[in-house]
Structure formats: C-alpha cells, structure tokens
C-alpha positions in Angstrom: 0.0 0.0 0.0 1.4 3.4 -1.0 1.9 5.9 1.8 0.9 9.5 1.2 1.6 12.4 3.6 -0.8 15.4 3.6 0.6 18.7 4.9 -2.3 21.1 5.2 -3.1 23.6 8.0 -6.9 23.7 7.4 -8.4 20.9 9.4 -11.4 20.3 7.2 -9.4 20.2 4.0 -6.8 17.9 5.5 -9.3 15.4 6.9 -11.2 15.4 3.6 -8.1 14.7 1.5 -7.1 11.9 3.9 -10.6 10.3 3.7 -10.4 10.4 -0.2 -7.0 8.8 -0.1 -8.0 6.0 2.2 -11.1 5.2 0.1 -8.8 5.0 -2.9 -6.6 2.4 -1.1 -3.7 4.6 0.1 -2.3 4.8 3.5 -2.8 8.5 4.5 -0.8 10.4 7.1 -1.5 14.0 8.1 0.5 17.0 9.3 -1.0 20.3 10.4 1.9 22.6 9.5 5.1 22.6 7.5 7.4 22.1 10.4 5.6 18.9 11.5 5.3 17.8 7.9 9.1 17.9 7.4 9.6 15.9 10.5 7.1 13.3 9.4 8.5 13.1 5.9 12.0 12.4 7.2 10.8 9.8 9.7 8.1 8.1 7.7 9.5 8.3 4.1 6.2 8.5 2.3 5.8 7.6 -1.4 4.3 11.0 -2.2 3.6 14.3 -0.4 0.6 16.6 -0.9 1.6 20.0 0.5 -0.3 23.3 0.9 1.7 26.4 -0.1 0.3 29.0 2.3 0.9 27.7 5.9 2.0 29.2 9.3 5.4 28.4 10.8 6.8 27.0 7.5 5.2 27.5 4.1 5.2 24.9 1.3 8.2 26.4 -0.4 10.2 26.1 2.8 9.1 22.5 3.2 10.1 21.7 -0.4 13.5 23.3 0.0 14.3 21.4 3.2 13.2 18.0 1.8 15.1 18.5 -1.4 18.3 19.1 0.5 18.1 15.8 2.5 19.2 12.6 0.7 16.5 10.5 2.4 13.6 12.7 1.1 15.2 14.2 -2.1 13.4 11.9 -4.5 9.9 11.8 -2.9 7.4 13.4 -5.3 5.7 16.5 -4.0 2.5 18.1 -5.3 1.6 21.6 -4.2 -2.0 22.4 -3.2 -2.8 26.1 -3.6 -5.4 28.7 -4.5 -2.6 30.9 -5.7 -1.7 30.4 -9.3 0.4 33.3 -10.3 3.2 32.5 -12.8 5.9 33.6 -10.4 4.7 31.2 -7.7 4.6 28.3 -10.2 8.1 29.1 -11.4 9.4 29.3 -7.8 7.9 26.0 -6.9 9.1 24.2 -10.0 12.5 25.8 -9.5 12.7 24.2 -6.1 11.8 20.8 -7.4 8.0 20.5 -7.1 6.5 17.8 -9.3 3.0 19.3 -9.8 0.4 21.9 -8.8 -3.2 21.3 -8.0 -5.3 24.4 -7.6 -8.0 24.7 -5.0 -10.8 23.9 -5.2 -10.2 20.5 -6.9 -12.4 17.4 -7.3 -11.6 13.9 -6.2 -10.8 12.6 -9.7 -8.4 15.4 -10.5 -6.5 14.8 -7.2 -6.3 11.0 -7.6 -5.2 11.2 -11.3 -2.4 13.6 -10.4 -1.3 11.3 -7.6 -1.4 8.1 -9.8 0.5 9.9 -12.5 3.3 10.9 -10.1 3.5 7.5 -8.4 3.7 5.7 -11.8 6.5 8.1 -12.9 8.4 7.4 -9.6 8.0 3.6 -10.0 9.5 3.9 -13.5 12.4 6.0 -12.1 13.0 3.5 -9.3 13.0 0.6 -11.7 15.6 2.4 -13.9 17.8 3.0 -10.8 17.5 -0.7 -9.9 18.4 -1.7 -13.4 21.4 0.6 -13.4 22.6 -0.7 -10.0 22.2 -4.3 -11.3 24.3 -3.5 -14.3 26.9 -2.0 -12.1 26.9 -5.2 -10.1 27.5 -7.1 -13.3 30.4 -4.9 -14.2 32.8 -7.3 -12.5 32.4 -11.0 -12.3 35.2 -13.1 -11.0 34.3 -16.1 -13.1 34.0 -14.0 -16.3 37.3 -12.3 -15.4 39.1 -15.6 -15.0 37.8 -16.9 -18.3 39.1 -13.7 -20.0 42.5 -14.0 -18.3 42.7 -17.6 -19.5 42.1 -16.4 -23.0 44.8 -13.8 -22.7 47.4 -16.1 -21.3 46.6 -18.7 -24.0 47.9 -16.1 -26.5 51.4 -16.1 -24.8 54.5 -17.9 -26.0 56.4 -19.9 -23.3 59.9 -18.7 -22.6 62.5 -19.7 -20.0 65.3 -18.0 -18.0 68.0 -19.5 -15.9 68.8 -18.2 -12.4 70.3 -14.7 -12.6 69.1 -14.0 -16.1 67.2 -10.8 -16.7 63.7 -10.6 -18.2 64.2 -6.9 -18.9 66.7 -4.2 -18.2 66.5 -0.6 -17.1 65.4 1.9 -19.8 64.6 -0.9 -22.2 61.5 -0.4 -24.4 58.8 -3.0 -23.5 57.2 -4.9 -26.4 55.0 -7.1 -24.2 54.4 -8.4 -20.7 54.9 -11.8 -18.9 52.7 -14.3 -17.1 54.8 -16.3 -14.7 54.1 -20.1 -14.7 57.1 -21.3 -12.7 59.8 -19.8 -10.5 60.2 -16.3 -8.9 61.3 -13.0 -10.4 62.5 -9.9 -8.5 62.0 -6.4 -9.7 64.7 -3.9 -8.6 65.6 -0.3 -8.7 69.2 0.7 -8.7 70.8 3.8 -7.1 73.7 5.6 -8.7 75.8 4.4 -5.7 75.2 0.8 -6.8 72.7 0.0 -4.0 69.7 -2.1 -5.0 66.1 -1.7 -3.8 63.6 -4.5 -4.4 60.1 -3.3 -5.3 58.5 -6.6 -6.2 58.9 -10.4 -5.8 56.7 -12.1 -8.3 55.7 -15.7 -8.6 53.5 -18.2 -10.5 50.1 -16.8 -11.5 51.3 -13.2 -11.7 51.5 -10.8 -14.6 54.6 -8.6 -14.7 55.9 -5.8 -16.9 52.5 -4.4 -17.9 52.7 -1.0 -16.3 55.4 0.6 -18.5 53.7 -1.1 -21.5 50.3 0.6 -20.7 51.9 3.9 -19.9 54.1 3.7 -23.0 57.3 4.3 -21.0 60.6 2.5 -20.8 61.3 0.1 -17.9 62.2 2.0 -14.7 63.4 -1.3 -13.1 65.1 -4.5 -13.9 63.6 -8.0 -13.6 65.8 -10.9 -12.7 65.1 -14.6 -12.4 65.7 -15.8 -8.8 65.7 -19.4 -9.9 64.8 -21.3 -13.1 61.8 -19.3 -14.4 59.1 -20.1 -17.0 56.8 -17.4 -18.2 54.4 -16.7 -21.1 55.3 -13.7 -23.2 52.2 -11.8 -24.3 52.9 -9.1 -27.0 51.7 -5.6 -26.8 49.2 -6.0 -29.6 47.5 -8.9 -28.0 47.1 -7.1 -24.7 45.9 -3.9 -26.4 43.2 -5.6 -28.4 42.0 -7.6 -25.4 41.7 -4.5 -23.2 39.9 -2.7 -26.0 37.4 -5.5 -26.6 37.0 -6.9 -23.0 36.2 -4.7 -20.1 37.1 -7.4 -17.6 40.7 -7.4 -18.8 40.8 -3.6 -18.7 39.4 -3.5 -15.2 41.8 -6.2 -14.0 44.9 -4.4 -15.1 43.6 -1.1 -13.8 43.1 -2.7 -10.3 46.5 -4.4 -10.5 48.3 -1.1 -11.4 46.5 0.8 -8.6 47.3 -2.0 -6.1 51.0 -1.9 -6.9 51.0 1.8 -6.8 49.5 1.8 -3.3 51.9 -0.9 -2.2 54.9 1.2 -3.3 53.5 4.2 -1.4 53.3 2.1 1.8 56.8 0.9 1.3 58.1 4.5 0.7 56.6 5.6 4.0 58.0 2.5 5.8 61.5 3.0 4.3 61.4 6.7 5.3 60.1 6.5 8.8 59.9 2.9 10.1 62.6 1.2 12.3 64.9 -1.4 10.7 63.2 -4.1 12.8 59.8 -3.2 11.3 61.2 -3.0 7.7 62.8 -6.5 7.9 59.6 -7.9 9.5 57.4 -6.4 6.8 59.8 -7.8 4.1 59.5 -11.3 5.6 55.7 -11.0 5.8 55.5 -9.9 2.2 57.7 -12.8 1.0 55.6 -15.2 3.1 52.4 -14.0 1.4 54.0 -14.2 -2.1 55.3 -17.8 -1.6 53.5 -21.1 -2.0 55.4 -22.8 0.9 55.7 -22.1 4.6 59.5 -21.6 4.3 61.0 -18.4 2.8 64.1 -19.1 0.8 65.8 -15.8 0.0 69.3 -14.6 -0.1 70.3 -12.1 2.6 71.4 -9.6 0.0 67.9 -9.7 -1.5 66.1 -9.6 1.8 68.2 -6.5 2.7 67.4 -4.9 -0.6 63.7 -5.5 0.0 63.9 -4.1 3.5 66.0 -1.1 2.4 68.9 -1.7 4.8 72.4 -3.2 4.9 73.0 -6.9 4.7 74.8 -7.0 8.0 71.9 -5.2 9.7 69.5 -7.6 8.2 71.4 -10.6 9.5 71.6 -9.1 13.0 67.8 -8.4 12.9 67.1 -12.0 11.8 69.2 -13.2 14.7 67.1 -11.1 17.1 63.9 -12.4 15.6 65.1 -16.0 16.1 66.1 -15.4 19.7 62.7 -13.9 20.4 61.0 -17.0 19.0 59.4 -15.2 16.0 61.3 -17.2 13.3 63.3 -20.3 12.7 66.3 -20.5 10.4 67.4 -23.7 8.9 70.1 -23.5 6.2 69.0 -20.6 4.0 65.3 -21.0 4.7 63.4 -18.9 7.1 60.2 -20.2 8.8 57.8 -17.8 10.4 56.7 -19.0 13.8 54.8 -16.0 14.9 53.8 -13.8 12.0 51.4 -11.9 14.2 54.2 -10.8 16.4 56.2 -9.6 13.4 53.2 -7.7 12.1 52.9 -5.9 15.5 56.5 -4.7 15.6 56.3 -0.9 16.3 57.4 1.7 13.9 
C-alpha cells in the first residue's frame, strides 16, 4: 500500500483529503503545518507528499527546500495544493523541485489522477535506478574475469630463463608483458651508488611488466630470475586488443596497477620512517604472502634490498627475531613461527 503524507493547515481540507486517499486504497498520514510535515516526511519516508503552499510556521516552499536538501527525502514526489496560481509562484515551486500543482478547489478525480501519474513516474524511475545498479553489479564477475584472463594467457609464448638472467633491463622499451608459470622474479631499482632496492617479488600466476607497457614508457626497473623461471610472453598488440574489446581485462589491469602503486606508497613511507626491525619484519611477511610454501628461501642480500637496509643489519635483525621465537632459520630457509608478532612490531 502506497503511503501519502498530507501537509495542510486547514483541518477540514486535511481530513477530507485523507478520507479520499483511504477510500482509494492509500495509507494516509497528516501534518497540520510545514514544520511537523518535514519531521514526518523524514521519519516516515512517504511515497508521495501533498503540501499546501500557504501555511503558518513554515510554508510549502520552505518544506520543499528542506526536503530536497536531504538525501532521504530528495526523490519523494511532492504536489503543491494552492489557491494561488500566479506564474511567479509556479516558477518558484518548479525551480525548487515541485512535481506538480493542483489548484483549490479541486475534485476527487483530479486529485487521484495527479497522484497516480506521479506514483507511476516514480515507479519507472526507481526501476531504472535498480536496473542501473544491477548492471553496475554485473560490471565485475570473478568467473568471467578468470575466463578472460585464461584467453589472454593462451595467446602467450612460453619462454625460459636461468637463475640470474634478466627478463628486462633498465630503460629498455617494452614490447609485451609476462605471465609467470614457474619460479620467482625480482623487480629492482638501482641507485647511482650501486645500491639495490627490491620493489617486487613475483611468482606463479602473476603478470609482470605491464605498467610501462600501458603507460608507453621504458622500464624503470630490472627484472631478474631468482631461480629457473618459465613465463608466457604476451605481446603488446594482444594485450591492447583484449583490453579494448574486453572490459574485464581492462578493469583487472587497472586494479593491479592501482594496487601496486598503493603498495609502493606504503613501502616508501615505511622506508622513510619505520625502524629497521619493522622493515625487515614487513619484508618477511611480504615474501611469506607471495610464496607457496611455509619456508621463505631468500638470499640475505635480496632480503636486505627488500627491507632497504644493509645486509649486516638484516642478518643481526634476523638473529634477534630468532632469539625472540618469532622465526626459525634452517640453512638458507626462514620459517615464520609468529607472523602476528612480526606484524605488530612498532614503527
């Protein structure tokens, strides 16, 4: 049952309108002035409002202005009831967002037809909004996205690199990207002093090298195989055509690029302000998340480059973590015993 609020200061008129509405199958609510009417509209959320223009305390124009400013009442249709029909008043009401005017005196049929027309229009608008939201919900589907990514990777050509070989070099022009199927690749930045900073540790199931390709820049990093690596090379034309034709592919790489950018921002803040203990702990947690086994196998040089500190400092910090019972070291492998404790290390 549709709910209608009647805001009218004349008792006889208000009661008469409510009686007509109830006979027509509506749920009628009444307010004796504009101030009370605004409060009821906000609390009750009616489907439509009938509002007199000339009222004490707060007139109809004031009611409309208040309700149109509030998100919860902004879209409720409002019909003015008035004996005043000057063009300037009509223009003022419509400018504030009134949906219709009914001049007094009016008959039952005229009132009900105006109400039915506005309610039908609102139903159509609500259906359009629902359809739009449903389409937004369908904008991203994990299953559809995975099928699209499978299509993209099927276009790739399998290539192999031995441990220590580079997939790309600094300032090289990209001609495609890679999808890793086996092994791990590190992405590094190099300072003029010769120091290395790791900005990524990529493994099976990850795409790499797409950011400079999409931005049409040269590589700002180097990518080196940490062990025997296999990856599918996907040329630039294949990626461009898939992104143009398939929104799931475009959205996927947009999200990936934004996620990597956000990660680098966090690392920049950590490297600038966090303690060495926290930086090493965060590096271990990152590698643990990237890996497919409980043990982290990483050279101390690479771990230091990822944490942004000296190798000797990294080794001392690992020794501290071991004595505190947070990690276990066996050979070159590091096993996290208490990842929560590492995550809670203070800045």
